[in-house]
VEXLUMZA-734914 format. One record per residue: residue number from 1; residue in three letters; y negated, x negated, z negated of N, C-alpha, C in turn. Coordinates in Angstrom, 1 decimal. Last residue first. Layout:
N
[NUM "ala" [Y X Z] [Y X Z] [Y X Z]]
...
// end
This chain:
115
[115 "unk" [-57.4 -58.1 18.8] [-56.8 -59.4 18.5] [-57.4 -60.5 19.2]]
[114 "unk" [-58.5 -55.8 19.6] [-59.0 -56.4 18.3] [-58.4 -57.8 18.1]]
[113 "unk" [-57.1 -55.2 21.8] [-58.5 -55.5 21.9] [-59.0 -56.2 20.7]]
[112 "unk" [-54.6 -54.7 20.8] [-54.8 -55.8 21.7] [-56.2 -56.2 21.8]]
[111 "unk" [-55.1 -52.4 19.4] [-54.6 -53.5 18.6] [-54.8 -54.8 19.5]]
[110 "unk" [-55.8 -50.7 21.4] [-56.8 -51.0 20.4] [-56.4 -52.3 19.7]]
[109 "unk" [-53.3 -50.4 22.7] [-54.5 -51.0 23.4] [-55.5 -51.4 22.4]]
[108 "unk" [-51.9 -49.2 20.6] [-51.4 -50.5 21.1] [-52.6 -51.2 21.9]]
[107 "unk" [-53.2 -46.8 20.5] [-53.2 -47.7 19.3] [-52.8 -49.1 19.8]]
[106 "unk" [-52.6 -45.8 23.1] [-54.0 -46.1 22.7] [-54.1 -47.0 21.5]]
[105 "unk" [-49.8 -45.5 22.9] [-50.4 -46.4 23.9] [-51.8 -46.8 23.6]]
[104 "unk" [-49.7 -43.5 21.0] [-49.1 -44.8 20.7] [-49.7 -45.9 21.7]]
[103 "unk" [-50.8 -41.4 22.3] [-51.5 -42.0 21.1] [-51.0 -43.4 20.8]]
[102 "unk" [-48.9 -40.8 24.0] [-50.1 -41.3 24.6] [-50.9 -42.0 23.5]]
[101 "unk" [-47.0 -39.8 22.3] [-46.7 -41.1 23.0] [-47.9 -41.7 23.6]]
[100 "unk" [-47.3 -37.4 21.1] [-48.0 -38.5 20.5] [-47.8 -39.8 21.2]]
[99 "unk" [-45.6 -35.7 22.4] [-47.0 -35.6 22.7] [-47.8 -36.7 22.1]]
[98 "unk" [-43.2 -36.6 21.2] [-43.4 -36.7 22.7] [-44.9 -36.6 23.0]]
[97 "unk" [-43.8 -35.7 18.6] [-43.5 -37.1 18.9] [-43.7 -37.4 20.4]]
[96 "unk" [-43.9 -32.9 19.1] [-45.1 -33.7 18.6] [-45.0 -35.2 18.9]]
[95 "unk" [-41.3 -32.4 19.8] [-42.4 -32.2 20.8] [-43.6 -32.9 20.4]]
[94 "unk" [-40.0 -33.1 17.5] [-39.7 -33.9 18.7] [-40.8 -33.7 19.7]]
[93 "unk" [-40.9 -31.1 15.8] [-41.3 -32.5 15.5] [-41.1 -33.4 16.8]]
[92 "unk" [-39.8 -28.9 17.1] [-41.2 -29.0 17.0] [-41.7 -30.5 16.7]]
[91 "unk" [-37.1 -29.5 16.8] [-37.6 -29.4 18.1] [-39.2 -29.6 18.1]]
[90 "unk" [-37.0 -29.3 14.0] [-36.7 -30.6 14.7] [-37.3 -30.6 16.1]]
[89 "unk" [-37.5 -26.6 13.7] [-38.4 -27.6 13.1] [-38.2 -29.0 13.8]]
[88 "unk" [-35.3 -25.6 14.9] [-36.6 -25.3 15.4] [-37.6 -26.3 14.9]]
[87 "unk" [-33.3 -26.6 13.2] [-33.3 -27.0 14.6] [-34.7 -26.7 15.2]]
[86 "unk" [-34.0 -25.1 10.9] [-34.1 -26.6 10.9] [-34.2 -27.1 12.3]]
[85 "unk" [-33.4 -22.5 11.7] [-34.8 -22.9 11.4] [-35.0 -24.4 11.4]]
[84 "unk" [-30.6 -22.8 12.1] [-31.5 -22.5 13.3] [-33.0 -22.8 13.0]]
[83 "unk" [-29.9 -23.3 9.5] [-29.7 -24.3 10.5] [-30.6 -24.1 11.8]]
[82 "unk" [-30.4 -20.7 8.5] [-31.1 -21.9 8.0] [-31.0 -23.1 9.0]]
[81 "unk" [-28.6 -19.2 9.9] [-30.1 -18.9 10.0] [-30.8 -20.1 9.6]]
[80 "unk" [-26.3 -20.3 8.9] [-26.6 -20.4 10.3] [-28.1 -20.2 10.6]]
[79 "unk" [-26.4 -19.6 6.2] [-26.5 -21.0 6.6] [-26.9 -21.2 8.1]]
[78 "unk" [-26.1 -16.8 6.5] [-27.3 -17.4 6.0] [-27.5 -18.8 6.3]]
[77 "unk" [-23.5 -16.8 7.5] [-24.5 -16.3 8.3] [-25.9 -16.8 7.8]]
[76 "unk" [-22.2 -17.9 5.2] [-22.2 -18.6 6.4] [-23.3 -18.1 7.4]]
[75 "unk" [-22.6 -15.7 3.4] [-23.3 -17.0 3.2] [-23.3 -17.9 4.4]]
[74 "unk" [-21.1 -13.8 4.7] [-22.5 -13.5 4.5] [-23.2 -14.8 4.3]]
[73 "unk" [-18.6 -15.0 4.5] [-19.1 -14.7 5.8] [-20.6 -14.5 5.8]]
[72 "unk" [-18.3 -15.0 1.7] [-18.5 -16.3 2.4] [-19.0 -16.1 3.8]]
[71 "unk" [-18.1 -12.2 1.3] [-19.2 -13.0 0.7] [-19.4 -14.3 1.4]]
[70 "unk" [-15.7 -11.8 2.7] [-16.9 -11.1 3.1] [-18.1 -11.8 2.6]]
[69 "unk" [-14.0 -13.3 1.1] [-14.2 -13.7 2.5] [-15.4 -13.0 3.1]]
[68 "unk" [-14.0 -11.9 -1.3] [-14.6 -13.3 -1.2] [-14.8 -13.7 0.2]]
[67 "unk" [-12.8 -9.5 -0.5] [-14.2 -9.5 -1.0] [-14.8 -10.9 -0.9]]
[66 "unk" [-10.3 -10.5 0.2] [-11.1 -9.8 1.2] [-12.6 -9.8 0.8]]
[65 "unk" [-9.4 -11.4 -2.3] [-9.7 -12.3 -1.3] [-10.5 -11.8 -0.2]]
[64 "unk" [-9.2 -8.8 -3.6] [-10.1 -9.8 -4.1] [-10.5 -10.9 -3.1]]
[63 "unk" [-7.1 -7.8 -2.0] [-8.4 -7.1 -2.0] [-9.5 -8.1 -2.5]]
[62 "unk" [-5.1 -9.6 -2.6] [-5.6 -9.5 -1.2] [-7.0 -8.9 -1.2]]
[61 "unk" [-4.8 -9.0 -5.3] [-5.2 -10.3 -4.9] [-5.8 -10.3 -3.5]]
[60 "unk" [-3.9 -6.4 -5.1] [-5.1 -6.6 -5.9] [-5.7 -8.0 -5.5]]
[59 "unk" [-1.5 -6.8 -3.8] [-2.5 -6.0 -3.2] [-3.8 -6.3 -3.8]]
[58 "unk" [-0.1 -8.3 -5.7] [-0.5 -9.0 -4.5] [-1.6 -8.2 -3.7]]
[57 "unk" [0.2 -6.4 -7.7] [-0.6 -7.6 -8.0] [-1.0 -8.3 -6.7]]
[56 "unk" [1.9 -4.6 -6.3] [0.5 -4.2 -6.8] [-0.4 -5.4 -7.1]]
[55 "unk" [4.1 -6.3 -6.1] [3.4 -5.8 -4.9] [2.0 -5.3 -5.2]]
[54 "unk" [4.9 -6.6 -8.7] [4.4 -7.8 -8.0] [3.6 -7.3 -6.7]]
[53 "unk" [5.6 -3.9 -9.2] [4.6 -4.5 -10.0] [4.0 -5.7 -9.2]]
[52 "unk" [7.7 -3.7 -7.4] [6.5 -2.8 -7.2] [5.4 -3.4 -8.0]]
[51 "unk" [9.5 -5.5 -8.5] [8.9 -5.8 -7.2] [7.7 -4.9 -6.9]]
[50 "unk" [10.1 -4.2 -10.9] [9.5 -5.5 -10.9] [8.8 -5.8 -9.6]]
[49 "unk" [11.4 -1.9 -9.8] [10.2 -1.7 -10.6] [9.4 -3.1 -10.7]]
[48 "unk" [13.6 -3.2 -8.6] [12.6 -2.5 -7.8] [11.3 -2.2 -8.5]]
[47 "unk" [14.9 -4.2 -10.9] [14.4 -5.1 -9.9] [13.3 -4.4 -9.0]]
[46 "unk" [15.6 -1.8 -12.0] [14.7 -2.7 -12.8] [14.1 -3.6 -11.8]]
[45 "unk" [17.4 -0.9 -10.1] [16.2 -0.1 -10.4] [15.2 -0.9 -11.1]]
[44 "unk" [19.3 -2.8 -10.2] [18.5 -2.7 -9.0] [17.3 -1.9 -9.2]]
[43 "unk" [20.4 -2.2 -12.7] [19.8 -3.5 -12.4] [18.9 -3.5 -11.2]]
[42 "unk" [21.4 0.3 -12.2] [20.3 0.1 -13.2] [19.6 -1.2 -13.0]]
[41 "unk" [23.4 -0.4 -10.3] [22.2 0.5 -9.9] [21.1 0.4 -10.9]]
[40 "unk" [25.1 -1.8 -11.9] [24.4 -2.5 -10.8] [23.2 -1.7 -10.3]]
[39 "unk" [25.9 0.2 -13.7] [25.2 -1.0 -14.2] [24.5 -1.7 -13.1]]
[38 "unk" [27.2 1.8 -11.8] [26.1 2.3 -12.6] [25.2 1.2 -13.2]]
[37 "unk" [29.2 0.2 -10.9] [28.2 0.7 -10.0] [27.0 1.2 -10.7]]
[36 "unk" [30.7 0.0 -13.3] [30.1 -1.2 -12.6] [29.0 -0.8 -11.7]]
[35 "unk" [31.4 2.7 -13.6] [30.6 2.0 -14.6] [30.0 0.7 -14.0]]
[34 "unk" [33.0 3.0 -11.3] [31.8 3.8 -11.5] [30.9 3.2 -12.5]]
[33 "unk" [35.1 1.3 -12.0] [34.3 1.0 -10.8] [33.0 1.8 -10.9]]
[32 "unk" [36.1 2.6 -14.2] [35.6 1.2 -14.3] [34.7 0.9 -13.2]]
[31 "unk" [36.9 5.0 -13.1] [35.8 5.0 -14.2] [35.3 3.6 -14.3]]
[30 "unk" [38.9 4.1 -11.4] [37.7 4.7 -10.8] [36.6 4.7 -11.9]]
[29 "unk" [40.8 3.1 -13.3] [40.2 2.2 -12.3] [38.9 2.8 -11.7]]
[28 "unk" [41.3 5.5 -14.6] [40.8 4.4 -15.3] [40.2 3.4 -14.4]]
[27 "unk" [42.4 7.1 -12.5] [41.2 7.5 -13.2] [40.5 6.3 -13.9]]
[26 "unk" [44.7 5.6 -11.9] [43.7 5.7 -10.9] [42.4 6.1 -11.5]]
[25 "unk" [46.1 5.9 -14.3] [45.7 4.6 -13.9] [44.6 4.6 -12.9]]
[24 "unk" [46.5 8.7 -14.3] [45.7 8.1 -15.4] [45.2 6.7 -15.0]]
[23 "unk" [48.0 8.8 -11.9] [46.7 9.5 -12.0] [45.9 8.9 -13.1]]
[22 "unk" [50.3 7.4 -12.8] [49.5 6.9 -11.6] [48.1 7.5 -11.6]]
[21 "unk" [51.1 9.2 -14.8] [50.7 7.8 -15.1] [49.9 7.2 -14.0]]
[20 "unk" [51.7 11.4 -13.3] [50.7 11.5 -14.4] [50.2 10.1 -14.7]]
[19 "unk" [53.8 10.4 -11.8] [52.6 10.8 -11.1] [51.4 10.9 -12.1]]
[18 "unk" [55.7 10.2 -13.9] [55.3 9.0 -13.1] [54.0 9.3 -12.4]]
[17 "unk" [56.0 12.9 -14.6] [55.5 11.9 -15.6] [55.0 10.7 -14.9]]
[16 "unk" [57.1 13.8 -12.2] [55.9 14.4 -12.7] [55.2 13.4 -13.7]]
[15 "unk" [59.5 12.5 -12.1] [58.5 12.2 -11.1] [57.1 12.7 -11.5]]
[14 "unk" [60.7 13.7 -14.3] [60.5 12.2 -14.3] [59.4 11.8 -13.3]]
[13 "unk" [60.8 16.3 -13.5] [60.0 16.0 -14.6] [59.7 14.5 -14.7]]
[12 "unk" [62.6 16.0 -11.3] [61.2 16.5 -11.1] [60.3 16.1 -12.2]]
[11 "unk" [64.8 15.1 -12.7] [64.2 14.2 -11.7] [62.8 14.6 -11.4]]
[10 "unk" [65.3 17.3 -14.3] [65.0 16.0 -14.9] [64.4 15.1 -13.9]]
[9 "unk" [65.9 19.2 -12.3] [64.7 19.4 -13.2] [64.3 18.1 -13.8]]
[8 "unk" [68.2 18.0 -11.2] [67.0 18.2 -10.4] [65.8 18.4 -11.2]]
[7 "unk" [69.9 18.2 -13.5] [69.6 16.9 -12.9] [68.3 17.0 -12.0]]
[6 "unk" [70.1 21.0 -13.7] [69.5 20.2 -14.8] [69.1 18.8 -14.3]]
[5 "unk" [71.4 21.6 -11.3] [70.0 22.1 -11.6] [69.3 21.3 -12.6]]
[4 "unk" [73.8 20.4 -11.9] [73.0 19.9 -10.7] [71.6 20.4 -10.9]]
[3 "unk" [74.7 21.8 -14.0] [74.4 20.4 -14.2] [73.6 19.8 -13.1]]
[2 "unk" [75.0 24.2 -12.8] [74.0 24.1 -13.8] [73.7 22.7 -14.1]]
[1 "unk" [77.1 23.7 -11.1] [75.8 24.0 -10.5] [74.7 23.9 -11.6]]
// end
């Protein structure tokens, strides 16, 4: 019976050592994976900071473009006013030309008389 107990104890101890090895192996594997995840996380954090910087630059560029668009809109409005003034002047000249058509007939008549 003593030899049977000793054999059982040795089997339990052997299994215990085997399990310790498995646990050590498992821990090593887990630590490796955690290290990889940590490195990946740090890389992602750096990428996020870079993206935030780029986003801030884009926002500044958009704000600048908005200002330029407003300035151009104001300039276009000024050009429209100028075009309106030119069109009014053209209409005035056209009206004078139409009014002067009688004058043209009189000049023609005078030229014929003098010839």
